[in-house]
C-alpha positions in Angstrom: 0.0 0.0 0.0 2.9 2.3 0.7 4.3 1.4 -2.7 1.0 2.3 -4.3 0.9 5.7 -2.5 4.5 6.4 -3.6 3.7 5.5 -7.2 0.5 7.6 -7.3 1.7 10.6 -5.3 5.2 10.8 -6.9 4.2 9.8 -10.5 6.2 6.6 -10.5 4.5 4.2 -12.9 7.5 1.8 -12.8 6.4 0.8 -9.2 2.9 -0.4 -10.3 3.9 -4.0 -11.3 5.0 -4.4 -7.6 1.6 -3.3 -6.4 -1.0 -4.9 -8.8 -1.3 -8.3 -10.5 -1.4 -8.2 -14.3 -5.2 -9.0 -14.3 -6.1 -6.7 -11.4 -9.3 -4.8 -11.3 -9.9 -1.2 -10.2 -13.3 0.2 -9.2 -13.9 3.8 -8.3 -17.0 4.7 -6.4 -17.9 8.4 -6.7 -20.0 9.9 -3.9 -19.2 13.4 -5.0 -19.6 15.3 -8.2 -16.8 17.8 -7.6 -14.1 15.7 -9.4 -14.2 13.4 -12.4 -12.5 10.0 -12.6 -13.1 6.9 -14.7 -15.2 4.4 -12.8 -12.8 1.6 -13.2 -10.1 -0.2 -15.1 -9.1 -3.8 -15.8 -5.5 -4.9 -15.9 -2.3 -3.5 -14.7 -1.7 -1.3 -17.7 -5.1 0.3 -17.6 -4.9 0.8 -13.8 -1.5 2.4 -14.3 -2.9 4.7 -17.0 -5.8 5.8 -14.8 -4.0 6.2 -11.4 -0.6 7.4 -12.6 -0.6 8.7 -16.2 -3.9 10.4 -16.4 -3.9 11.5 -12.7 -0.4 13.1 -13.0 -1.5 15.1 -16.1 -3.9 17.0 -14.0 -2.6 17.0 -10.4 0.7 17.6 -8.5 1.9 18.2 -5.0 0.0 15.1 -4.0 -0.1 13.8 -0.4 -2.1 10.7 0.4 -2.6 9.6 4.0 -4.0 6.3 5.2 -5.5 6.3 8.6 -4.0 3.4 10.5 -6.6 3.7 13.3 -9.5 3.3 10.9 -8.2 0.1 9.1 -9.3 -3.5 9.0 -7.0 -6.4 8.0 -8.4 -9.8 7.2 -6.7 -12.8 5.5 -6.5 -11.4 1.9 -8.2 -8.1 2.4 -7.3 -4.7 3.8 -9.4 -1.6 4.2 -8.5 1.9 5.4 -9.8 5.4 5.2 -7.7 8.1 3.5 -7.2 11.8 3.0 -5.6 13.4 0.0 -4.4 16.9 -0.8 -3.2 18.0 -4.2 -3.0 21.0 -6.5 -4.4 21.2 -10.0 -1.7 21.8 -12.6 -4.1 24.1 -14.5 -4.8 27.1 -12.3 -3.2 25.9 -9.0 -6.5 25.2 -7.2 -6.1 23.0 -4.1 -8.1 19.9 -3.5 -8.7 18.1 -0.2 -10.6 14.8 -0.3 -11.3 11.7 1.7 -12.7 8.3 1.3 -11.7 4.6 1.7 -9.6 2.0 0.1 -10.7 -1.7 0.0 -7.9 -3.9 -1.2 -7.9 -7.6 -2.1 -4.6 -9.5 -2.4 -3.4 -12.5 -4.4 -0.8 -14.4 -2.3 0.3 -16.7 -5.1 3.8 -15.3 -5.5 4.6 -11.8 -4.2 1.7 -10.3 -2.4 0.1 -8.1 -5.0 -3.4 -6.5 -5.2 -5.8 -8.1 -7.5 -8.7 -5.8 -6.7 -8.9 -2.3 -5.4 -12.1 -0.3 -4.7 -11.5 3.4 -4.2 -14.4 5.3 -2.7 -14.3 9.0 -3.0 -16.6 10.5 -0.3 -15.6 14.1 -0.4 -13.4 16.3 -2.7 -13.3 19.9 -1.8 -12.0 22.6 -4.2 -10.1 25.5 -2.6 -8.7 28.6 -4.2 -4.9 28.7 -5.0 -4.4 31.2 -2.1 -5.1 28.3 0.4 -2.0 26.5 -0.8 0.3 27.7 2.0 -2.2 26.9 4.8 -3.0 23.4 3.5 0.5 22.3 2.7 1.9 23.8 5.9 -0.6 21.4 7.6 0.0 18.2 5.7 3.8 18.5 5.5 3.9 18.3 9.3 1.9 15.1 9.5 3.5 11.6 9.5 3.4 10.5 5.8 1.8 8.3 4.5 0.3 6.7 7.6 -1.5 9.0 10.1 -4.1 8.7 12.8 -7.5 10.2 12.1 -7.3 12.0 15.4 -4.1 13.7 14.5 -5.5 14.6 11.1 -8.5 16.2 12.7 -6.7 17.9 15.5 -4.3 19.7 13.2 -6.7 20.4 10.3 -7.0 24.1 9.5 -10.2 25.6 10.6 -11.4 26.6 7.2 -15.2 26.3 6.9 -14.9 24.8 3.4 -13.1 21.8 5.0 -16.1 20.9 7.2 -17.5 18.2 4.8 -14.1 16.4 5.0 -13.8 17.0 8.7 -17.3 15.6 9.3 -16.7 12.6 7.0 -13.5 11.6 8.9 -15.1 12.3 12.3 -18.1 10.0 11.4 -15.8 7.2 10.4 -13.8 7.1 13.7 
């Protein structure tokens, strides 16, 4: 999962074969209309295209945090909640979003994901002038694993972040 976050956040497609099986499946569940993503992809190449190539064309300065205190680990499955911050390459707007990851793993050889469901609960769009405040906050957090409590305690008190704040609070 840390390899996936590094690949996505840092635009490192060469890491994806060490995250997903060749025949892996991606599903994206959108619970917001403030951002557009494909609803899925089948196979390593298509997943890499959606999560790395297409994503990095539009976004940069990406920080994804998984909440270790809101995770479940079963035999071949792992679920956790997440928060992401990023900027849009076109215009510099800042995005702050949250949701959940539901991973399924194939343990045949190296442990690789064969199915990932990304649920996007909230995705807030902030003006470019919020950059300093948002990134001063996230760069002080333990990356990429953080507690939901620490995330909430340190989150800037911007009213526009209330939907994200409430979503994380309700999941704890």
